[in-house]
LOPA-682495 format. One record per residue (C-alpha): residue in three letters; z, y, x. Coordinates in steps of 0.05 Angstrom, whole numbers, padded with zeros to 5 digits, always signed. Each point is the difference from the previous one (the first is absolute). Layout:
BEGIN
ALAZYX...
! end
This chain:
BEGIN
MET-01349-00610-00083VAL-00025+00058+00042ASP-00066-00011+00036GLN+00023+00020+00070VAL-00069+00000+00031LYS-00026+00049-00052LEU+00064+00040+00004LYS-00003+00004+00076ALA-00072+00027-00004GLU+00022+00052-00052LEU+00060+00020+00043GLU-00045+00006+00062THR-00046+00046-00039LYS+00060+00041-00023LEU+00026+00002+00072ALA-00066+00029+00025GLU+00002+00053-00056LEU+00072+00018+00017GLN-00015+00004+00075THR-00058+00048-00015ARG+00045+00042-00045VAL+00055+00004+00053SER-00052+00019+00053ASN-00028+00055-00046VAL+00069+00028-00012ASP+00016-00002+00074ASN-00065+00035+00017ARG+00013+00054-00052LEU+00071+00011+00024SER-00022+00006+00072SER-00054+00052-00014PRO+00014+00070+00027GLY+00028+00053-00046GLU-00036+00060-00029ALA+00000+00068+00034ASP+00022+00033-00065TRP+00076-00006-00010GLU-00007-00004-00076GLU-00050-00057+00007ASN+00048-00033+00049ALA+00057+00004-00051ILE-00043-00034-00052ALA-00024-00052+00050LYS+00073-00014+00020GLU+00017-00015-00073ASP-00061-00045-00004ASP+00022-00035+00064GLU+00068-00015-00029VAL-00033-00035-00059LEU-00048-00036+00047ASN+00058-00023+00042GLN+00034-00030-00061ILE-00065-00034-00020GLY-00008-00026+00071ASN+00071-00028+00001ALA-00010-00035-00068THR-00066-00027+00023GLN+00030-00026+00065GLU+00055-00035-00040GLU-00052-00034-00044LEU-00041-00018+00061ASN+00062-00034+00031GLU+00012-00039-00065VAL-00072-00024-00001GLN+00003-00021+00073LEU+00064-00038-00014ALA-00032-00035-00059ILE-00059-00021+00042HIS+00047-00025+00055ARG+00040-00040-00052ILE-00065-00031-00026GLU-00021-00019+00071SER+00068-00029+00016GLY+00005-00040-00065LYS+00059+00040-00025TYR-00035+00040-00054GLY+00032-00007-00068VAL+00067-00023+00027CYS+00060+00046-00010THR+00027+00026+00066THR+00071+00000-00029CYS+00009-00065-00039GLU-00063-00037+00026LYS-00021-00019-00071GLN-00071+00010-00025ILE-00017+00070-00025SER-00031-00005-00069PRO-00076+00005-00003GLU+00008+00056-00052ARG+00041+00041+00049LEU-00050-00011+00056GLU-00056+00018-00047ALA+00034+00066-00017LEU+00026+00013+00071PRO-00041-00039+00051PHE+00045+00021+00058ALA+00065-00021-00033THR+00046-00034+00049ASN+00057-00015-00049CYS+00003-00037-00065ILE+00018+00042-00061HIS+00072-00024+00001CYS+00012+00020+00073ALA-00039+00065-00008ALA+00045+00019-00059GLY+00065-00019+00035
! end
């Protein structure tokens, strides 16, 4: 069985880290460009990578927030599709899983 109190604390720590990462990416992307056009071209390429990192981080942040909400509402570990218990092994590997392995595969 998953220790939900411990897991919630770990997820809240992860949430804070992700929020900091998203904020850092946003700050970097909103900084003014360079005066040199060559430097601007390089910075634009870097910004595209940062944007992708920011999007992936935001998705993970949303998953963590959902997992915390599901813990708080007593629905953590219950498949959102079939409403059966998600195996502890699956939750161990993927703490923000919302579907059991059967529903996730189907």
